[in-house]
N, C-alpha and C positions, 0 to 999 in steps of 0.2 A: 409405169406400173410396177408394183412390187412382186407380182407373180410371174411365172415363166411365160415364155413366148407361146408355148403350147396352149395356154389358157386364154389367149387373146380372142380367138374366134368364139370360144364358149362364152366369154364375158360379153361379147357383143350381142348374143342372143339370150343367154341366161346369166346375167351378171351375179345374182345372188348365189346361184349354184356354183359358179366359178370361184367365188370367195370361199364357200364352204369346202370345196375341193382343195383349194390352195392351203387352207388351214388344217383340215383333217388329214389330207393325203400327203401334202408336201411340207407340213410343219411350220407354215408361216404363222407368226404371232397374231392373235386377235387384235392387239393394241395397234398394229400397223394398219389393219383395215379400218379401225375406228378413227385414226388420224389422217388417213390418206385423202387428200383433197379431191382426187379423181372419183371417189366414192361418195361425195357429199350428196348428190342427187339420189343415189341408191339408199343412203341412210335415212332419207326423208320418207321413203315408201314403206308400206306394210310388208312388202317383199323382204325387206331387211329384218323386220321383227320376226317374221316367220323363219328366216334363215338362221337366226340366233338359236332357235330351238334345236337345230341340228348341228351346231358348232360345238366342238369339244371345249369345255371350260367356260362357255358362255351361259349366263343364267337363263333357264327356260321359263316359259310362261307359268308353269306350275310352281317353280321355285320362287318366282317373283310374287305370286299370290300368297305363298306361305310367309314370305318376308313381310308383306303388307299386313297379313293377319297378325303376325307377331308384333308388328309396330303398333297395332291398335291396343293390344293388351300386353305390354312388355314383360309383366311379371306372371303371366298366366302359366307358362311352362314350369316356372319354379313352383307355383302353387299346385299344379297338377302332380309334380314329382313329390312334393311334401304330403299332399292329401293321399296319393297312392301309397306312399311309404307308411303313413300312419294307419291307413285302412288295412294294409296287409298285416301290420303288427297287431292291430285289433282283432283281425280274423284269426291269426295264430293264437293269440291270447284266449279268444273265445273257444277254440278247439281244446286248448289245454284245460280251461276251466270246465268244459263239458266232461272231459275225462275225469277230472277231480270230483265232479258232481256224481258221476256213476259210482266212483269209489265211496263217496259219502253215503249214498243211498244203500250200498251193500253193507255198510257199517263194518264193525270189526275194530281190532286194535290199531291205533294210528290213523283211523279214517278221518278225513277233513270234516269240519263242522258244516252241516247241511245249510244252515241259515246264512253263514258267511259266504259259502260257495254260491248260493242263489243270488246274493247281493252282487257279488263280483260278476256273475254271469249276466245279470240284468244291466250292470254298468257297461260291460264290454259289448253287450248286444245293442244298447242304445248308441254307443260310440260307432259301431259298425254301420248302423242304419244312417246316422247323421253324416258320417264321412262318405258313405256311398252316395247319399243324396247330393252332397256338395260336389263330389267327383263327377257324378252324372250331369249335374247342372253345368259345370265347367266344360265338360266334353261336348255337351249340346251347344254351348255358346261358341266353343272353338269351331265346331262343324259349321255353325251358322256364319261365323265370320270368315271361314274359308270359302264358303259359297259366295259371300258378298265380295270378297277379294277376287275370286275367279270371275265374277260378273263384271267387276270394275276393270279387270285386265282385258276381258273381252270387249268392253266398251271402248277402251283405249285403242283397240285395233279396228274399230269401225271407221269408215273413211268419210272424208269431207272433200268437197270440190272447191278449190280456191280459184278456179278459172283457168282457162287455157287447158293445158294437159297436166296440171298439178292436182292430182288426186292423192291425198295424204291421210294417214291414220290420225285420229284425234290426239293420240299421244304426242304428235309432233308439236302441238300447241300447248302441251302441258307446261305449267309455270308461266304461261302468258295470258291465258283467258280462263274465265269461269263460265263454262257453257251452261246454258239453260235450254234443255231439250223440251220442246212443246210438241206433243204427239196427240193425234186424234183425227177427227173428221176435218175435211177441208174448211168448213165454216168455223169450226172451233179454233183451228190453228190460225186462220186469218184474223179472227177477233182477238185472240190472245196476243198476236204480234202487234196488232194495231193498238191494243191497250198499253203496250210498252213504250210507244213513241213519246208520250209526255215525260217519261223518266229516262230517255235515251242518254242524255249527257251525264247524269248521275251514275247510271249503270255502266257506261263506258269507262268512267273514271275508276270503276271497281272491276274492270276487266270482263264485264258480262258480255257474252255473245249469244245470240239466239240461234238455235238449230231447229227449224220447223220440220216435222216429219208427219206427212199426211198419210194416215193409215188407209188400208183398203176397205175398212168398215164403211158401209154405205152411209152417206150423208142424207138425212131425211129430205132436205130441200132439193138435193140433186136427184133423189129417187122420184120426187113429185114432179120435177121438171121433165125427167125422162118419160114418166107416165103420160104427162100432158102431150109431149111431143109424139108419143106413139099413137095416140088417138086423135091427133089433130089432122084435119083435112089438108092435104098439101096445097090446095088452091087458096087456102086462107092466108098463106104467108107466115111469117114469124109470129110466134105466140106473143100476146100482149100482157099476159099476167092476169091476176084476179081483177074482176070488175072491168075488163077491157081497158085497163089503164094503159096509157101510152108508155112505150119502152123508155126507160130512163136514159138520159144522155150520158155519154162516156165522161168520166171525171176529167177535169182540165189537167193539162200537162203541168208538172211542177215547175216552179221558177228555176231559172238556169243556176242560180247560186245554190239553191236547195238541192237540185239534182247533182251538182258537182260535189256537194258535201256528202251526200249519200253514197256516191260512187267512190269517193276517197276513203270512206270508212268501210273497207271490205270485210272487216271482222265483225261488224254489227250483226249481220245476218249471214250465216254460213249454210251452204247447201249440203244436204246429206247425200252422199254418193252411195249407189247400190241400195236403194230403199228397202229391198227385201231383207237384207242383213240387219238393218236398223229395226224393221218390224219384228223379225224373229227375236232379236235381243229384248225388245220392249215387251214381247209376249211373255218371255221368261221373267222379266222384272215384275210385270203385273201379277203373274202367278205367285211369285215369291212374296210380294207385298200384299197379296189378297185384294187386289184392286179389281173391282167388277166393271167399272166404266171403261170405255175405250178411250176417253179423253183424260190425259194426265200430263204432268210436267215433272222434270227432274232438274235439280240444280247441282252442278258438279264443281268441286273446288279446284284450285290451281294444281293441286297434287294428284288429281284424278279421282278423289274419293267423292262419293255421292253424299251431299250434305242434306238434301231434302228431296222427298218424292211423295207426291200426293195427287189425288184426283182434282180435276178442275183446272182453271187458269192460274198461272203464277201470280203471287201477290207482289207485283212489281214495286209498289210503294214500300213494302217491308224490306224487300231485297235491297232497294236503294238506300234504306235507312240502316239496316243491320250489317251489310257487308262492308268491311273496311276498304278504303281506297288501296290501289296497288302499291303506292309509295308509303303506306301506313305501316308502322311497326307491328301492328296486330296481324297484318297480312303475312309478314315474315315469320311470325311465331305460330300462327294458326294453321296455315295451309301452304306454306312455301313462299319463296321470294318471287314476287311478281316482276316481270320484265317485259318491255314492249319490243 
C-alpha cells in the first residue's frame, strides 16, 4: 500500500475515506491512487466516485457536468462573452443618446438635431432589444444543458448488479455499452424486453444492453388479479381466470444451447440495483421531458449522453438500423470508442 500503516485499519472498513485522508491530510498524489492495483475493486464502485468529490484536485460531479455542458456547445461561452460585451456597449450608447436627446429637446445653440438623435436612439434601442433576446436565449440554453449534464452525471452513478457481490455504477461500463433503459409497469417492461429478442444479435453488435426498471406504478392486470384474489373463496382453490379457463401451462424450459448462450451474454440484460434510486431519477427525467405516461425508454450513448427519450416501447428495429457497430468508424467519431 502507498499510505501509512496507520491507515490500514481504516482502509479495511472505510477504504474510500482512507484514500481521501491519505491525499488531503498526508499529501499523497491522486495519480497514485488511480494507478494503485490494490484499489482496482474500489475504483469500480460508486464509493470511489463519491470520494472524488471530496479529494483536493479531483474533478467534482459539478465540474464534470459543466465540462460536459461546454462540450455540447464549445463556442457558447465565447458567444455569451461577445453578446454580453456588445449589449453592454449598446446600453451605454443608448444612455448617451438619451442624454443628447434631452439636450436636443431643450434646444439652444449647439444643440443636437432632434431627428438624427431620435434615429440613433431607435437604432440603439433595437440593438439592445435584439442582443438582450439573443443573450437570454443562450443563457436559457446553457441552464437547460447544465441540467441535462447534471442528470446524465447522476445517471452514471446509478448502480447495476453484475452478479455476485459486484454492484457497480453505470459509469463503469461507459465506453463499452449503449444502455437502453426500459421503465414502466411490469407488463410493459416484459413486453418491451421480449420485443427486443428478434434483434438481439444486431443490437449486441452495436453494444446495446437492456436495463429493465419496473416502477411502482400499479399494473392494471396485477391490480385486477389482486382484486379477484381478495374476493375469491379460499375453498375454490387457485383462480382460473376469465370464463373459468384452465390455468396455462408453464413455458417449456429453453434448450441447453440457448440457455448457455443467454447465460454467457451477461451484458444483454442488466439488473438495476437499488430500484428506488432509479425510480427517483426517472421521475425527474419524466418531469423535465414533460412525459405524462409512466412507460418510457431512454437510449444512452457510449459516452453517457442520452441520445433518445420517449414514451412507449423502444423502436428496436430502428436502433438496430441507425446505431453504428462498435467497431465502426462512426462510433469512434459520434459517441466514443467502443471496447468490449
